Residue, then its C-alpha position, 0 to 999 in steps of 0.5 A: m332103840t328099844e329091844r322091841t323096836r331092835e326086834l322089829r327092825r331086824r325082822s322087818l329087814e330080813a324078811r324077803p319081799a314077795i308076792s301075794a295073790e290075795r288081794a288079786l284074787l278077793l277082787t276077782e272074786f267080787y268082779r266076776e259076780n258083781e260085774g254091771k250090778y252097781s255104778v262104777p264108784v259104788m262097785r268100787a267101794l264095795s269091792f274094797l269093802h269085800i277085801c277089808r272084810h277077808k283079807t288076811i289081818w296080822i298083828g306080829e309079836g311085839e308090835l304096837v302100831v298094827g295093819e299090813r297091805g298084805p297077808e303079813p309083812k314084806a308080802v305085797p299085793t297086785y293091782p290086776e284091775l291097774t296092770c295084770h303081770s303075765l306068768e313070765d313076768l312073776r317069774i322074772l320077778d321071782s328069779r332076778p338077781l336083784t330087787s326080787y320078789a318070791v312068788s310062790a307056786e301057789c301064787l302062780a296057779a292063782y294068777e293062771e288059773t283065776v286072776i289072768p283069765y278074768w284081767r286080760g283085756r280088762s285091765l286099765r294097761d291093756k284098755m290104755f295101749g289099746e286106745l293111745a295113738p300109734e305116734w304115743h307107742e312109737a315114742y314111748a317104745a324109742g325112750i322120748f317119755t315113760e308113762f306113770m299112769e300106764q300101770r299105777a295109780p296116778g299122782h303122789t298123795v299126801l294128807d294133812e292134819k284130817p286123819f289127826r283131827r277127824g274120825l271117819l264117821d265125821f266124814k261120813a256125816d258130811i257125806a250124809r249132809e251133802i247127799g241131803r243138799l243134792d238137787f235132782v231136779q235142777d242139777g244134771a249130775a246129781w246122780e253121778k255126784r250121788e253115787q260117788l258119795r255113796a262110795m265114799a261112805i262104803s269106804c270109810d265103812a270098809a276101813i272101820l270094819f278093817a280096823e274092828r277085825h284088828a281090834g277082834l284078832a287083838d282080843e283074841m291074842a290077849a285072851r291067849e296070852t300068858d305074859p301079863h305085860r303083853k297082855r296088856e298091850l293087846e288089850r291096849i291094842a284093840e281099846v286103840c283100834r275100836h276107836v280110830p279111825a271111826h273116831a278123832p284120835r285122843d292120844f299119841h298112839e291113836a294118832l299114830q294108829a290112825y293115820w296108819f289104818c288110812h294109809l292102808a286103806i288108801i294104798t289097798e284100794l288103789n295103789g300101784w305105787d302112790a308115794m302115799s304120805p302123812g305129810h308134816l307129821d312132826q306138827h301133827l303129832l305135837p299137840f298129842y305129844e304135848q298133851g300126853l307129857a303134860h298128863g303124865s300118860l306118855s314119856r318122850d321115851a314111850a313115845r319115841e318107842l312108838l315112832e319106832c314101830f311106826f317107821v317099822k311099818f312103813n319098812n314092812h311095805p316094799a313097792p308092788p313091782k312093775v312091768g315093762v319099761t317102767a320097772a325098767e327105770s325105776g327098780t327099788y323096793t322103795d314106795f316113796a312114802n316121804i315125812n316132811l320136818g319142819g317147815l312152816l306153820p299156817d301162820g308162816s311161823d317156824g314148824s319146827n318142833e320138839v317132835s322134829h328133833l324127836l324124829l331126826d333122832i329115830i332117823d338116825e338110828m333105824h336108818l331105814l330106807q323107808p319111810s324117806s324123809n326131808i325137812q323143810l328149811s325155810r329162813k325161819s328155820p333155826d340153826a340147831f334144826l338143820s345142824h340136826a339134820l346135817r347130822v344125821i346126813r353126815n352119817g352117809y345115809g344120804f337122808p333127810s334131803i333138804f327143801n327151801a320151804d320158802s321156794v316150796v311156798e312160793e312155787q304153790l303161790r304161783q300155781g294160784k294156791s292161798l297162801v294158807d294152803a301153800r304153807a301147809g303143803g311141802c313135798s312127797g316121793c322124790v322132790e314134788v310140791g303139793a298143797f297137802g290133803k287138798e290136791a291131786y297132782i298127777l305125776t305123767g312120767y319123764f321126758n327125755l330132753v337129750k334124745l330130743l337133740e339127738l333128733a334134731l341131730h337127723n332130721g328128726v330120724d332115730p339113728r337106734t332104729g332108722r325110722q322117722l321118728g320126729p318132724a322133720s327139722g332140717d339137714p344138719s348140714g343146712f344149719a348155718s347158725f347155733d340158733d337154727l339148730y335150736a329151733a330144730f331142737e325146739a320143733q321136736l320138742r313142741h311135737f313130742i310135748e303134744i304126743k305126750m299131752a294128747g296121750n295123757q288126756l286120754i289115759e286122766q279120763i281113763y281113770c276118771r270113767l274107770m277108776p275112781a279112788p273113792f276112799l282117797s276121795v274121802l280125806i282130799d279136800d272138796c271131794i265130798a263138797t263137790g261130789r267128785d272123785y279124786n281123779a276125776g277134779g274133784a280135789r281142791y287142785n288139780n296139777t299135772f307134771i311132765q318130769g324133764v331128764g338130762i338138763g346137765s347133758i344137754t347143756d353141755s352138749l349144746s355148749a360143745i356145739k356152739a363152742l367148736v362148731y359155731d363158735s371156733g368152726h373147729i368142726a363142721l357139724p355133720d362130721l360131728v354127728a357122723a363122729l356121735d353116730a360111730d360112737f367116737a370109733g376112732q375119734e377119741p382126741l375129739r372126744q376128749r376135746l368134747l370132754n375137757r375143752t368145753s364149757k360145762y354146767g356146773n362150774d359157774d360159767d355163764y357161757a353153759d349156765d345160759l344154755m342151760r337156762r334156754v333149755f329151760e325155757s323152751f320147757f318150761r313155755t311149752v308145758d306150764g299152763r296149758p290145760n288138763s281134764k280136770g280143772g288144772q293145769y300142767r307144770i313142769e319138774m326137773l328130776p328123774t329118779t333113775c330113768h336118767v340111766y334108762f334114757g341114757s340107754v336108748t340115746g346114743a352117744t352125745p357132743d358133750g363126750r357122752r358115749a352111746g348107752t350111758p346114763l346122762s345126767e341126774g336131776i338138775s345135777p351136772v353131768q357126772g364128773a363135769d363139776r370141777s370147780g368145787p360145791t359153790a360153783v355147782i349150787k350157783s349154776a344150779g341157782k341160775m334156774d328159776h326153780i320157782r316156776t318148776g314144782g320141784t327140781l333135784l340137786n345131787m352132790k356127793f362129799a367126802p367125809s373130811l369135808v364134813e367132820g366135827e363142827q367146822g364140817i357142819s358149819t359148811m354144810a349148813s353154809l352152802v345150804r343156805s346160800y343155795f336157797r338163798m338163790d330160791g333153789h329148791h331142794v339138795q341132797f348129799n351122798v356123804v361117801r368115798a368112791d372107793t368105799l362104792r367100788a370095794a361094795q362092787a368087788d364084795p357086795d357081802a362085805h357091804r350089804d348096809l351101805i346106803v346111798r342117795v340114789a336120785g329122791y330117794s335112799d337105797y342099798f347100795c349093793d341092790l342097785s343095778r352095775e349101771l346104777q351103781d358106776e353112775i353114782i361112782t362117777r358123780t363128783e366128789h368133793d373134797s373141799l369148798 
């Protein structure tokens, strides 16, 4: 790092996240004065313009890439139109010991006097909760599923090359052309299309105005600046901000700034946690990089410094805080921006390049939590690219994660996407697959597979509450065979998937009617061409995902039941259920037998792995291909973020020997500590899942540092990754850390504040994690040999 970027990084790391009421106040002001005057999309666009015209802008000392979502770095705006925090919510955010947000007295007063009185009952969360069926509320409260869209903008949004190749004035010309083509006689939807297109044009004006205000501020600062070097930098910043994003960028600096203004515009317009990402940044930047080097206007060192400044901007943006279950299941500052490196070009050739390696160097040296990073590894990717990434991973940050680019393409082809669009796509957030710049891929929330088995073992009654939560699927005493038990599980699965989907159909329609995103729609194909919003099916592709959680836990539980109840007759099922209800009190020998004497997923044991595939097939058949409300289809993913901890807290003891309230298995990883046959056995078990029929799977592995030392260590990791990907595995990521180090950090957090670990699809500071999550990471199997 240069002295500049080292200082920018220091300031970013030391700044405490704080809640800013500025956006909420500006939005409330505009809505209160203009409600009912405009169509919904135009209202949204004009409110966005109002925010861009009046929000505080910031250019920090030494910055080269400029623009903040809040009035200053780490100041987090709120989105009361989605979720209106209560005063109690804000006080909890200010006082909680982990991932807290400073809340000033002025912010509390603004909420109490202005924001809450207007938005209470008007927010989308209030409207949804008022319309969702009682059975949805019961299942949600019981921990059967979570719902992403009940308080944040839908979807994982990743852009393609458009912000790097075109200016917003070019898009405005496209919009004007489409308005001119509308047929108000034959097309009954022409008026709605016109309003949507008008809103898109207004939102372009808003983003351009936002950039021009930064140009004006840079000019003012340059006029006062006494240091000649910084004066020239500020003058250059003003020049850049006047050109982009109105026009297509002309050089490397303008390309980064153009994307950043588009990024800020999207997450200012409507974002409650949208995993907004630049996609294949290395591929997008390569032409500007090569052009600058050829012309002599850019050096590798100058490009690196600009990229380091760019990375700091991501780290300046903690995720907007959530409330309720969503806050509990994912307590992190991470906003899930995820930069893809490598992958494939549209013609199918290797997409890694010199900028890919430059970015890997920056990821290694800066090791910031944001942006997250991954490499897209194809069979065509050179070994040197993988080795470079593994050398970064070996340092113990948990990033970059590694995706199988060939599987990512196959997954998208199965979903009906064109080959070119599939190759240009990749992964966002944690592990989710999409066609970059062309898709609204909506994550609906997590689904607790293990809780369904608990209900099946209690004839649909939730033992935590004694309520008849699911259908009466049979008294366990009457299950004469394992297939009878499994049929009861499937009955619970079908029942709650129906409830989940019915809720999502309603929620998607509410977003379609009430919460369009006109600026985001400008940058996603084919919203302009169809005159339809991103949230109304305007994108070329529209998939809706349900994420299954606990595949390892339910597999091992079914394996134990099959072996001890039906194969050996060691225990009767009612007696096992009684032991579970008592959390194994007085039954420790039985618990140890369940833990240690039954087949476990993650050990290349077909007895367990076949059951994993059976559960996967049931989940897949129940969800995949069913129509959503936007002309797309439902798909499955297998990941939890940190919801396996929350889901475990609402699930009683399970037949694999797990105690009540403790975390479930994470991602498609084996149950913590159950994989005892080495990492090769883990990937063989995980490779038996049909990843191609998902929209993403997440495999976490933990290695002792000694296993990956030297060139042999890199070779060992590379062989493991390549082998897994030959089995069509979707994703793998590594923690390279000793459990003893993590325990030491628990005991003395002040001495380990910079310890970063891989949590799920993201990395975080170990000492910022809850005790439950820390313990879960510690108990993951630590592989020290193959």
